[in-house]
MIDOSE-1310 file (N, C-alpha, C; in nm, 2 decimals, decimal comma, always signed):
residues 119
mnqy	+0,76/+0,81/+1,25/+0,76/+0,88/+1,10/+0,58/+0,91/+1,14; +0,54/+1,01/+1,13/+0,40/+1,03/+1,19/+0,34/+1,07/+1,05; +0,18/+1,07/+1,08/+0,13/+1,08/+0,94/+0,08/+1,23/+0,86; +0,17/+1,31/+0,92/+0,17/+1,44/+0,86/+0,32/+1,44/+0,76
evpa	+0,41/+1,32/+0,78/+0,54/+1,31/+0,70/+0,53/+1,23/+0,58; +0,40/+1,13/+0,57/+0,37/+1,01/+0,51/+0,38/+1,07/+0,35; +0,28/+1,20/+0,32/+0,23/+1,25/+0,20/+0,37/+1,28/+0,13; +0,46/+1,33/+0,19/+0,58/+1,38/+0,13/+0,70/+1,28/+0,09
liad	+0,69/+1,16/+0,19/+0,79/+1,05/+0,16/+0,70/+0,99/+0,02; +0,57/+0,95/-0,01/+0,50/+0,87/-0,12/+0,55/+0,97/-0,23; +0,50/+1,09/-0,23/+0,53/+1,22/-0,35/+0,73/+1,18/-0,37; +0,81/+1,17/-0,28/+0,93/+1,14/-0,33/+0,95/+1,02/-0,37
sipe	+0,90/+0,89/-0,33/+0,92/+0,76/-0,39/+0,86/+0,77/-0,55; +0,70/+0,81/-0,55/+0,63/+0,75/-0,70/+0,61/+0,89/-0,69; +0,67/+0,97/-0,83/+0,65/+1,08/-0,85/+0,50/+1,12/-0,93; +0,48/+1,00/-0,96/+0,34/+1,01/-1,01/+0,21/+1,05/-0,94
leta	+0,27/+1,05/-0,80/+0,13/+1,05/-0,70/+0,15/+1,21/-0,63; +0,25/+1,29/-0,68/+0,30/+1,41/-0,63/+0,18/+1,50/-0,63; +0,09/+1,53/-0,75/+0,03/+1,62/-0,71/-0,09/+1,59/-0,64; -0,16/+1,42/-0,61/-0,23/+1,38/-0,52/-0,21/+1,40/-0,39
mkeq	-0,10/+1,36/-0,36/-0,01/+1,42/-0,23/+0,01/+1,55/-0,17; -0,04/+1,64/-0,26/+0,03/+1,76/-0,24/-0,14/+1,80/-0,18; -0,27/+1,74/-0,28/-0,37/+1,76/-0,21/-0,42/+1,71/-0,06; -0,32/+1,60/-0,03/-0,39/+1,56/+0,09/-0,31/+1,57/+0,19
tatf	-0,20/+1,66/+0,14/-0,17/+1,74/+0,26/-0,22/+1,83/+0,36; -0,33/+1,89/+0,27/-0,43/+1,99/+0,35/-0,50/+1,93/+0,42; -0,53/+1,82/+0,42/-0,60/+1,72/+0,52/-0,56/+1,67/+0,62; -0,45/+1,62/+0,57/-0,35/+1,51/+0,66/-0,46/+1,39/+0,70
nins	-0,54/+1,34/+0,65/-0,60/+1,22/+0,68/-0,57/+1,12/+0,64; -0,47/+1,02/+0,71/-0,40/+0,91/+0,69/-0,44/+0,80/+0,59; -0,56/+0,77/+0,64/-0,65/+0,69/+0,57/-0,67/+0,72/+0,40; -0,70/+0,88/+0,39/-0,70/+0,89/+0,28/-0,59/+0,90/+0,15
vlht	-0,47/+0,94/+0,24/-0,33/+0,88/+0,16/-0,31/+0,77/+0,13; -0,33/+0,67/+0,26/-0,31/+0,54/+0,21/-0,41/+0,51/+0,08; -0,54/+0,54/+0,08/-0,63/+0,51/+0,02/-0,58/+0,54/-0,14; -0,53/+0,64/-0,14/-0,45/+0,71/-0,26/-0,36/+0,61/-0,35
laay	-0,26/+0,55/-0,25/-0,17/+0,47/-0,26/-0,20/+0,35/-0,29; -0,32/+0,30/-0,24/-0,38/+0,16/-0,27/-0,45/+0,17/-0,40; -0,49/+0,31/-0,47/-0,57/+0,27/-0,54/-0,47/+0,30/-0,66; -0,36/+0,38/-0,63/-0,27/+0,33/-0,72/-0,17/+0,21/-0,75
tqkm	-0,19/+0,15/-0,64/-0,10/+0,01/-0,65/-0,23/-0,10/-0,77; -0,37/-0,03/-0,72/-0,46/-0,14/-0,81/-0,42/-0,11/-0,96; -0,39/+0,00/-0,99/-0,41/+0,05/-1,13/-0,29/+0,00/-1,20; -0,13/+0,02/-1,09/-0,07/-0,06/-1,18/-0,07/-0,21/-1,18
caah	-0,16/-0,29/-1,09/-0,19/-0,44/-1,11/-0,27/-0,44/-1,25; -0,35/-0,36/-1,29/-0,47/-0,33/-1,39/-0,34/-0,34/-1,54; -0,23/-0,31/-1,50/-0,15/-0,23/-1,59/-0,04/-0,35/-1,64; -0,01/-0,46/-1,54/+0,05/-0,53/-1,52/+0,20/-0,50/-1,49
nlpa	+0,21/-0,39/-1,44/+0,35/-0,33/-1,39/+0,40/-0,37/-1,27; +0,44/-0,50/-1,28/+0,52/-0,58/-1,15/+0,60/-0,46/-1,08; +0,67/-0,41/-1,15/+0,79/-0,33/-1,07/+0,71/-0,27/-0,97; +0,64/-0,12/-1,07/+0,59/-0,04/-1,00/+0,51/-0,09/-0,87
iqqc	+0,44/-0,21/-0,88/+0,37/-0,27/-0,77/+0,46/-0,33/-0,65; +0,58/-0,41/-0,70/+0,68/-0,42/-0,58/+0,73/-0,28/-0,52; +0,75/-0,17/-0,60/+0,76/-0,05/-0,54/+0,69/-0,02/-0,46; +0,53/-0,03/-0,44/+0,47/+0,04/-0,39/+0,44/-0,02/-0,23
mkla	+0,44/-0,18/-0,23/+0,45/-0,25/-0,17/+0,59/-0,24/-0,06; +0,71/-0,21/-0,13/+0,81/-0,16/-0,05/+0,79/-0,09/+0,02; +0,72/+0,08/-0,03/+0,69/+0,20/+0,07/+0,59/+0,19/+0,14; +0,49/+0,09/+0,11/+0,38/+0,05/+0,29/+0,48/+0,00/+0,35
dkly	+0,57/-0,12/+0,33/+0,63/-0,15/+0,42/+0,72/-0,03/+0,52; +0,78/+0,00/+0,44/+0,84/+0,14/+0,51/+0,74/+0,19/+0,61; +0,62/+0,23/+0,54/+0,58/+0,37/+0,63/+0,50/+0,24/+0,75; +0,47/+0,12/+0,73/+0,45/+0,02/+0,83/+0,57/+0,04/+0,93
tkgn	+0,69/-0,01/+0,91/+0,79/-0,02/+1,01/+0,83/+0,07/+1,07; +0,80/+0,20/+1,01/+0,89/+0,31/+1,06/+0,77/+0,41/+1,08; +0,66/+0,39/+1,09/+0,54/+0,46/+1,11/+0,52/+0,48/+1,26; +0,44/+0,54/+1,28/+0,38/+0,57/+1,38/+0,23/+0,49/+1,40
tavq	+0,19/+0,48/+1,55/+0,06/+0,38/+1,56/-0,06/+0,40/+1,41; -0,08/+0,55/+1,43/-0,16/+0,60/+1,36/-0,12/+0,57/+1,18; -0,02/+0,57/+1,15/+0,05/+0,53/+1,06/+0,06/+0,41/+1,02; +0,05/+0,30/+1,11/+0,04/+0,16/+1,11/-0,06/+0,14/+1,09
navi	-0,18/+0,15/+1,16/-0,32/+0,14/+1,17/-0,36/+0,18/+0,98; -0,32/+0,30/+0,97/-0,37/+0,28/+0,81/-0,32/+0,21/+0,73; -0,20/+0,16/+0,72/-0,15/+0,06/+0,64/-0,18/-0,05/+0,64; -0,24/-0,10/+0,78/-0,31/-0,22/+0,79/-0,44/-0,22/+0,71
nvfv	-0,50/-0,10/+0,76/-0,67/-0,12/+0,73/-0,71/-0,08/+0,63; -0,62/+0,02/+0,53/-0,64/+0,07/+0,39/-0,56/+0,01/+0,29; -0,42/+0,00/+0,30/-0,33/-0,08/+0,21/-0,32/-0,23/+0,23; -0,33/-0,29/+0,32/-0,31/-0,43/+0,31/-0,44/-0,48/+0,32
ysfs	-0,53/-0,42/+0,34/-0,68/-0,46/+0,35/-0,72/-0,47/+0,21; -0,65/-0,40/+0,09/-0,65/-0,38/-0,03/-0,57/-0,51/-0,11; -0,53/-0,58/-0,03/-0,43/-0,72/-0,09/-0,51/-0,79/-0,19; -0,66/-0,82/-0,10/-0,75/-0,93/-0,24/-0,79/-0,86/-0,31
vfri	-0,81/-0,69/-0,35/-0,81/-0,62/-0,44/-0,72/-0,65/-0,55; -0,57/-0,65/-0,50/-0,51/-0,65/-0,61/-0,48/-0,81/-0,65; -0,50/-0,89/-0,55/-0,49/-1,04/-0,61/-0,61/-1,05/-0,72; -0,68/-1,00/-0,71/-0,81/-1,00/-0,81/-0,77/-0,94/-0,94
tchk	-0,73/-0,81/-0,92/-0,69/-0,77/-1,03/-0,60/-0,81/-1,12; -0,46/-0,88/-1,05/-0,35/-0,92/-1,13/-0,42/-1,06/-1,19; -0,35/-1,07/-1,29/-0,36/-1,24/-1,35/-0,29/-1,33/-1,23; -0,37/-1,45/-1,23/-0,31/-1,53/-1,11/-0,17/-1,56/-1,11
mewk	-0,09/-1,56/-1,26/+0,06/-1,59/-1,24/+0,16/-1,49/-1,21; +0,07/-1,36/-1,21/+0,11/-1,25/-1,16/+0,11/-1,24/-1,03; +0,01/-1,30/-0,96/+0,00/-1,28/-0,83/+0,09/-1,37/-0,74; +0,10/-1,50/-0,84/+0,25/-1,58/-0,77/+0,36/-1,52/-0,80
qlqp	+0,41/-1,45/-0,89/+0,50/-1,39/-0,91/+0,57/-1,28/-0,77; +0,42/-1,21/-0,76/+0,44/-1,10/-0,66/+0,48/-1,15/-0,54; +0,40/-1,29/-0,47/+0,35/-1,32/-0,35/+0,49/-1,33/-0,29; +0,59/-1,42/-0,33/+0,72/-1,40/-0,24/+0,77/-1,26/-0,29
ripv	+0,75/-1,17/-0,29/+0,81/-1,04/-0,32/+0,75/-0,96/-0,22; +0,63/-1,01/-0,19/+0,59/-0,89/-0,07/+0,67/-0,90/+0,04; +0,69/-0,77/+0,13/+0,73/-0,78/+0,23/+0,68/-0,87/+0,31; +0,75/-0,93/+0,43/+0,71/-1,02/+0,50/+0,63/-0,99/+0,62
tlys	+0,66/-0,90/+0,67/+0,58/-0,80/+0,72/+0,44/-0,79/+0,70; +0,45/-0,71/+0,59/+0,29/-0,70/+0,54/+0,22/-0,83/+0,48; +0,24/-0,90/+0,45/+0,23/-1,03/+0,44/+0,17/-1,10/+0,53; +0,25/-1,12/+0,64/+0,18/-1,16/+0,77/+0,06/-1,10/+0,83
vyvq	+0,07/-0,96/+0,83/-0,03/-0,88/+0,82/-0,18/-0,90/+0,77; -0,14/-0,97/+0,65/-0,28/-0,98/+0,55/-0,30/-1,12/+0,56; -0,20/-1,24/+0,58/-0,26/-1,36/+0,64/-0,35/-1,38/+0,76; -0,31/-1,25/+0,86/-0,38/-1,28/+0,98/-0,54/-1,21/+0,95
qvlk	-0,54/-1,07/+0,87/-0,65/-1,07/+0,83/-0,76/-1,14/+0,73; -0,70/-1,22/+0,69/-0,77/-1,33/+0,58/-0,83/-1,44/+0,67; -0,73/-1,47/+0,82/-0,75/-1,60/+0,91/-0,88/-1,54/+0,98; -0,87/-1,39/+1,03/-0,99/-1,34/+1,07/-1,09/-1,35/+1,02
sgm	-1,12/-1,29/+0,88/-1,21/-1,30/+0,81/-1,29/-1,48/+0,78; -1,21/-1,55/+0,80/-1,24/-1,64/+0,71/-1,23/-1,69/+0,58; -1,16/-1,62/+0,54/-1,18/-1,63/+0,37/-1,12/-1,75/+0,32
């Protein structure tokens, strides 16, 4: 999957983002697209909507595993990088419930980022 296919997949998976993804299609900026998904995920964290957060995580994992290098880099550099914000936005108990449900691929990338940064 390339960066040009991502906005349509996100719009199909999360109808609330359909308008935002149509706007993103004009620029085809994959980092901006992933930022929109991350912002929506953070909004769902603030709303304590665990099923929606899981849906976003699964979608990001699908993008990472099926995406080309540009898509994978955007998932890593934008979405996975936002995990720390998600963790802060959620209540501690919610994050503990979410952690085991984060796709293994994304969680391992997140752990690598944390270890590199020395957090």
